[in-house]
C-alpha positions in Angstrom: -16.9 33.4 -35.0 -19.9 31.2 -34.2 -20.1 32.2 -30.5 -19.9 35.9 -31.3 -22.6 35.5 -34.0 -24.9 33.7 -31.6 -24.5 36.3 -28.9 -25.2 39.1 -31.3 -28.4 37.3 -32.5 -29.5 37.2 -28.9 -28.6 40.8 -28.5 -30.7 41.7 -31.5 -33.7 39.9 -30.1 -33.2 41.6 -26.7 -32.9 45.0 -28.4 -36.3 44.4 -30.1 -37.9 43.3 -26.8 -36.6 46.3 -24.9 -37.3 48.9 -27.6 -40.9 47.7 -27.5 -41.1 47.6 -23.7 -39.5 51.0 -23.2 -41.4 52.8 -26.1 -42.9 56.0 -24.8 -41.1 55.8 -21.4 -38.2 57.6 -19.9 -35.9 54.7 -20.9 -36.7 54.8 -24.6 -33.9 57.2 -25.5 -31.3 55.2 -23.5 -32.4 52.0 -25.2 -32.1 53.5 -28.6 -28.6 54.8 -27.6 -27.4 51.3 -26.7 -29.0 49.7 -29.8 -27.5 52.2 -32.2 -24.1 52.1 -30.5 -24.0 48.3 -30.8 -25.1 48.3 -34.5 -22.7 51.1 -35.6 -19.8 49.6 -33.7 -20.4 46.1 -35.2 -20.4 47.7 -38.7 -17.1 49.5 -38.0 -15.5 46.3 -36.6 -16.5 44.4 -39.7 -15.2 47.2 -41.9 -11.8 47.1 -40.1 -11.6 43.3 -40.3 -12.3 43.4 -44.0 -10.1 46.3 -45.1 -7.4 46.7 -42.4 -6.7 43.1 -41.5 -4.8 42.2 -38.3 -1.4 43.5 -37.3 1.4 40.9 -37.3 4.5 40.2 -35.2 4.6 41.7 -31.7 1.2 43.3 -32.2 -0.7 40.4 -33.6 -2.9 39.7 -30.5 -3.7 43.3 -29.8 -6.7 43.4 -32.1 -8.0 39.9 -31.6 -11.6 39.8 -30.4 -13.5 37.1 -32.2 -12.2 33.9 -30.4 -14.8 31.5 -29.1 -15.3 31.0 -25.4 -13.0 28.5 -23.8 -12.7 27.0 -20.3 -9.1 28.1 -20.2 -10.3 31.7 -20.2 -12.4 31.3 -17.1 -9.6 32.5 -14.7 -9.3 35.8 -16.6 -13.1 36.2 -16.7 -13.6 35.5 -13.0 -10.5 37.6 -12.1 -11.8 40.5 -14.2 -15.1 40.5 -12.3 -13.4 40.2 -9.0 -11.0 43.0 -9.8 -13.9 45.4 -10.7 -15.6 44.5 -7.4 -12.4 45.3 -5.5 -12.0 48.5 -7.4 -15.5 49.6 -6.6 -15.2 48.7 -3.0 -11.8 50.4 -2.5 -12.3 53.5 -4.6 -16.0 54.1 -4.3 -16.7 52.8 -0.8 -13.8 54.9 0.6 -15.5 58.1 -0.6 -19.2 57.5 -1.0 -21.9 55.0 0.0 -23.7 55.5 -3.2 -24.0 52.4 -5.4 -22.7 52.4 -9.0 -25.3 53.3 -11.5 -26.6 50.7 -13.9 -29.7 51.0 -16.1 -32.8 49.5 -14.4 -35.8 49.2 -16.7 -37.5 46.7 -14.4 -37.2 49.1 -11.5 -38.5 52.0 -13.5 -41.3 50.3 -15.5 -42.7 47.6 -13.2 -45.3 48.4 -10.6 -43.3 46.2 -8.2 -39.7 47.2 -8.7 -38.4 44.5 -6.4 -40.4 41.7 -8.0 -38.7 38.8 -9.6 -39.8 39.9 -13.1 -38.4 43.4 -12.6 -35.0 42.1 -11.4 -34.8 39.6 -14.3 -35.6 42.5 -16.7 -32.8 44.6 -15.1 -30.3 41.8 -15.4 -31.2 40.9 -19.0 -31.1 44.5 -20.1 -27.5 44.9 -18.7 -26.3 41.4 -19.8 -27.6 41.2 -23.4 -27.9 44.9 -24.3 -25.9 47.3 -22.2 -22.7 45.2 -21.9 -22.6 44.1 -25.6 -23.2 47.7 -26.8 -20.7 49.4 -24.5 -17.9 46.8 -25.0 -18.4 46.7 -28.8 -18.3 50.5 -28.9 -15.1 50.6 -26.8 -13.4 47.9 -28.8 -14.2 49.7 -32.0 -12.6 52.9 -30.7 -9.5 51.0 -29.4 -9.0 49.2 -32.7 -9.4 52.3 -34.8 -6.9 54.2 -32.7 -4.5 51.3 -32.7 -4.5 50.9 -36.4 -3.8 54.6 -36.7 -1.2 55.0 -34.0 0.2 51.5 -33.1 0.3 52.9 -29.6 -1.3 50.4 -27.1 -1.6 52.7 -24.0 -3.1 55.5 -26.0 -5.5 53.2 -27.8 -6.7 51.7 -24.5 -6.7 54.9 -22.5 -8.7 57.3 -24.7 -11.8 55.0 -25.4 -11.8 54.0 -21.7 -11.6 57.6 -20.7 -14.4 58.6 -23.0 -16.5 55.7 -21.7 -15.9 56.8 -18.1 -16.7 60.4 -19.0 -20.0 59.3 -20.5 -20.8 57.6 -17.1 -20.2 60.9 -15.5 -22.3 62.8 -18.0 -25.3 60.4 -17.8 -25.2 59.1 -14.2 -22.7 60.6 -11.8 -23.4 64.0 -10.3 -22.3 65.9 -7.2 -19.0 66.0 -5.4 -18.4 62.3 -5.7 -18.6 62.3 -9.5 -14.8 62.4 -10.1 -14.3 59.4 -7.9 -17.0 57.4 -9.7 -15.5 58.4 -13.1 -12.1 57.2 -12.0 -13.6 53.9 -10.9 -15.3 53.6 -14.3 -12.0 54.3 -16.1 -10.1 51.6 -14.1 -12.9 49.1 -14.8 -12.8 49.9 -18.5 -9.1 49.1 -18.5 -9.8 45.8 -16.6 -12.4 44.8 -19.2 -9.9 45.5 -22.0 -7.3 43.2 -20.3 -9.9 40.4 -20.0 -10.6 40.7 -23.7 -6.9 41.1 -24.7 -5.7 38.1 -22.7 -8.5 35.8 -24.0 -8.9 37.2 -27.5 -12.6 37.2 -27.0 -14.9 40.2 -26.9 -17.5 37.9 -25.4 -15.4 37.5 -22.2 -15.4 41.3 -21.7 -19.1 41.4 -22.3 -19.8 38.6 -19.9 -17.5 40.2 -17.3 -19.3 43.6 -17.7 -22.8 42.0 -17.5 -21.7 39.9 -14.5 -20.5 43.0 -12.6 -23.7 45.0 -13.4 -25.6 42.0 -12.1 -23.7 42.1 -8.9 -24.5 45.8 -8.5 -28.2 45.1 -9.2 -28.4 42.2 -6.7 -26.5 44.1 -4.0 -28.9 47.0 -4.2 -31.7 44.6 -3.2 -30.3 44.0 0.3 
């Protein structure tokens, strides 16, 4: 699990950096939410690995998530990002011109929101904190449900639905909220497929961070 350990060490350092940077600001609560979600989900994943083991037979690969990154996984990673871009363009652009919401500490805290340092902060926040926290939390929920029910669609759909609903609660308001929530749900399923087909949580995290980066960069033009 050396790749996963390395990424989580980087996430820990990023968490410390952004907790200090957002202390006393409007983003402090959100940063604590991501940090605590990431920590608690990691603890639960470790608990399930130690005490539940992995299913065998037809279901053996359902709960894999700790594989190292491999070049052979690149088509799934790139395809996942492309699929989310297509989903956002087809579902969202057909109903609203509003951009998808992603946390933007640089835009909120920097005196020059469009400066290079602000954009870098925004990308780092999403790549090394938001994406690991959300994908680890979703995976924890999926695995817990799967161990309990052995029902793959249910185990994928409920955590993805809750994740999409949280997007609606925190970010999406108005008449277009249902459309944005549907888009988030579909993206959640796409991210699971990326992880499931590659056996690596890291690929889902990278795909998530890459998509958020595209959203951030597209908002600059």
